[in-house]
N, C-alpha and C positions, 0 to 999 in steps of 0.2 A: 352501788357499783354495778349491779346486774343491768340496770337500765342504761347506764353509761356504755357498758360493753355492747348492748344491743344497738344503741344509737350509732356507735362506731362501726359496727358490722353493717348497718343499713345505710351508711353514708354512700352517696354517689361518687363516681370517679372524680367529678369536679370538686366535690366537698373534700375528698381525701387529699387531692392535690393542693387545694387552697390551705388546708390545715398544715400540710407538710411544708409548703413554702413559707407560711406564716411562722412556723416553728424555726425554720432555718434563718429567716430574717430576724426573729427575736434573739436567737443565739448570737448572730453576728452583731446586732446592735448592742447587746449586753457586753460583749467583748470589747467593742469599740468605746463604749462609754466608760469602761473600767480602765482604759489605757491611760498612761501618763502623757501621751502625745496629744497636743492641742488639735492637730489635724484629725486624728482618730475620733476624738470626742466630738468634733464638729460634724464629721460624717455620721456618727452614731445619732446625734441629735437630729440631723437632717432626715435620716431614714426613719427614725422613730416618729418624727412629726408627720412624715408622708403617710405612714401606715396608720397613724391615728386619724388622719383626715380621710384616707381611702382604705379602710380595713379590708383584709382578706377574709371576709366572712360571708361572701356570696351576695352581698347587697349591691355591689358596684359592677354592672355588666362589663364596663370597659376593661377593668382590671382582670375580671374573670377570663375574658378572651385573651388577654396578654399572657396570663399564666397557662391557659389550657393549650394554646397553639403548639408550643414545643413539646409539651407532655403528650399530646395526641399524635403528633408527627412521629415522635420516638416510639409511641405505642403501636402505631400503624406498621412500623418497621420491625418491632421486636415482640409485640404483645406484652410488654412490661413497661407501661407508661410512667410509673412512679420513679423509675430510675432517672428520668429527665428533669426532676424538680429543680436541681441546681441550675439548669439552663433557664427554667421558668423564672427563677430568682434573678438571674442575669438580665433577662428581658425586662423584668419589672423594675430593676434598678436603673436600667437605661431610660425607661419612660419616666421614672421619678425625677431624674436629672433633667430630661428634656422638657417635661411639663413645667418645671420651675423656670428654666431658662426661657421657655416660650412666654410664660407669664411676665417675665422681666421685659421682654421685647414688647409685649402688648401694653405694658404700663410703665412707660419711660419716666413718669413722674416719680416713681419710687427711687430711681437713681439720684434725682435732685433732692428729694426729701431727706434721705439718709444715705449718703454716698458710702460710708464705711460699712453699714449693714448690707447694702447692695453688693459691694465688692466681696464681702465675706460669703454671702449667699451664692454668688456666681462661682467663686473659686471652689466652694464646697461641692456645689452641684457637679462641676466638671470632674472632681475627684470621685464622687459617688458613681458617676456614669462611666468612669474609666478604670480607676484603681481597684474598686471593689469587684467588678466583674472579672478583671484579670486575676485577682486573688482566688476567686472561686474556680476559675479554670485551672490555676496552678495547683489547687488542692484535689482535683479530680483524680481518681485511680484509673488513669489511662496511659497508653504508651506515649513516648515522646513524639512519635509521628502524629498521633491523633491530637495531642495537645497543641502541636504546631498548627495543624489545620484549624482547630478551634480558635486559636488566637488570631490567625490570619483572617478567618471568617468574621470574627467580631470587629477587627480593625477595619476591614473593607466596608462592613455595614455602617460603621460609625462615619467613615469618610463620605460614603454615598449619601447618608442622611444629612450630613453637614452641607454637602453640595446643594441638596434640595432646599434646606433652610435658607442658604445664602441666595439661591435663585428666587425664592419666595419673596425676598425683600426688594427685588428689582424687577419682578415680572409685572407688567402693567396690563390691566384688564382691557384697556382700549386698543392695545396692539396684539395681545396674546390670542392664540387660537386654542381650540379645545384640546388639540394634541399637545400644545405647549403645557397646558395646565396638567394634563394627565401624566406627561413625562415628569413634571415637577412633583406630582403626588407620588409617583412611583419611587422617587428618591426620598423625599422628606418624611413620608409615612410608610411607603412600601418597603423601603430599604431595611428599617429595623424589624419589621415583621418577616421579611424575607430572610434576614440574618438569623432571626430566632428559629425559623423552620429549618434553615440550612444547618445551624448549630446542632439541632436535634438529630438530623440525618448524619452529620459528621460524627456525633457521639455514638451513633449506631454503626459507624464504620461502613457506611454505604459508599458505592462508587460515585465518581464525579457526575455521571449522568443523572442519577437519582438525587444527589445533592442539589444539582442545578434545577431539577424539576420541582423539588420541594421549595427551593428559594423562589422560583417563579410563582408557585402557589401562594406563598407567604406575601409576596409583593402584591399580588392581585387582591388578597384579603385586606392588606394594608390600604390599598387605594379605596376599597369600599368603606373602610372604617374612616378614612379621611373625608369621604363624601358625607358620611353620617355626622362627622364632627362639624362640617359646614352647616348641615341641617340643624344640629343642636344649637349652634350659635344664633341662628335665626329664630328657632322655636322658643328658646329661652329668653329671647330679647336682649341677650348680651351685646349682640351686634359688633363684636370685636373686629370681625373681618371688614365690616363697612367703615368702622372707625380707623382701621389701619390701611385702608385702600387696597386690600388683598384682591388678587385676581382669582376668585373662586370659580369652580366649574359652572355653577348655576348662573353666576353673573355673566360670564363669558358666553354661555349658551344664550342667555337673554339678549345680549348685544348682537348676537348673530342671527336672531330671528325677526328683528324689527326693521322698519324702513330707515333710510339714512337720516331723515329728519328726527325720528324718534330716537335713534341711536345717539345722535349728538345731544339730545336733551338728557338722555340717561347718563351719558358720560359726564355732562355737567353736574348732574345730581351726585354722581360717584365722587367727583372731585370735592364737592361741598360736604359730602357725608362724613368726612373726618371730623368736622367741627359743628355741623348743623344737625340737630335732632330732626328737624322738619325734612331735610333732604334725605336722611336715613329712612325715615318712615315712608316717604314717597317712593324711594328706590326699592325698599323692601316690598311694598305693595305690588310693584311691577314684577319683582322676582318671584313672588308667591302667587301670582295670578294662575288660575286653574289650568289654562291652556299651556302656560310656560312650564309649570311643574309636570304636566302630563308629557310634553315633548321632551323635557329633561329626563324623565324616567325612562323613556324609550331609548334615548342615546346611551343610557347606562346598562341596558340589558346585555349588550355584548360583553361587558366587563364581568357581569354576574355569570354569564354562560361560560366565559373563559376560565373563571375560578372553578366552577363546577366540573368542567371538562378536564382540566388539569388534575383535579383530585380524583376523578373517576379513572383517568388513565394510569394513575400511580398505584391504586389498589392498596392492599395490605390488610392488617387485622380488621375484620368487618366492623367490630364495635367502635374502634377508634376512627375509622373512616366515616362511619355514620355520624359520630359526634363532631368530626371536622366539618361535615356537610351542615350540621346543625349550627356551627359557628357562622357559616355564610348566611343561613336563614335568619339567625338571631340578629346579625349585623344589619341586614337589609330590611328588617321589620321594626327597627327602633321607632321610626316615625312613619306610621301608616299613610299619612297624608301625602307622602312622596311616592307612594305606589311602586316601590322598587321590587315587589314580589312578582 
């Protein structure tokens, strides 16, 4: 017991937040699974499966950042970060649902192989990403005015992210500009991160200007994390973006740096990449050429600087601000070959 107490005392802020959010998720799951409602049990199984696959034990950097963003924003404003762990759980549940739905979009054969299971999964994911977060907000010990602002913030963030996901399905690499891609990233991934940061500021009862500023910071961090997600897709050789014909920032950057003849050739490869492994391999070689990656990294530097400048302008509790800056550094360092530092 003495060793356990010492370990608990020596836990970092991140470890404490992860342990607390995991405990809240476990309690929620236990309650859902014990319910007589089929819907509750389905949500409980969904959440339990998600955390079994991506545990809150510090081993998954992507989930760590999702948890820590609202905790640290609230801490920057109040010097009491742990009070924002319910918001961290809300943010995590949103991503649990979004990740599932995104996987369904990326693997349409699942709908054909087992339509009933596909439909159950989609309906449950929608409930997990909407019903459960709203319940958490309803249980918070806050005034009605603050609760209304939290609910409004969450709803707006969900709609912005939906708009981005829908745009992602129709944005074409051969006609999109880099600004088009960034605007889309600001919605489909920036919106939930912005929502999470703004929820923390709303919970701290800060004025509209600071809430807006924290939302902007979250959106910028979300864009960086989407860029990293694009990189992960290539580095791990999943190549889902190439299979789906997605207009990623790196691809659109490549198309904008080559001659017209080479551009036409690359567009042809992109069209065939949905079904041809050879086309995917050749297009990926072009995307990952050293000069393309270097110039790509240069175009991203203003986004990195904007995130850092926004954070610096906000200030707050020094320890939490330092750890928020660490989230930026951690994000852009995931894949050193992309030179985003």
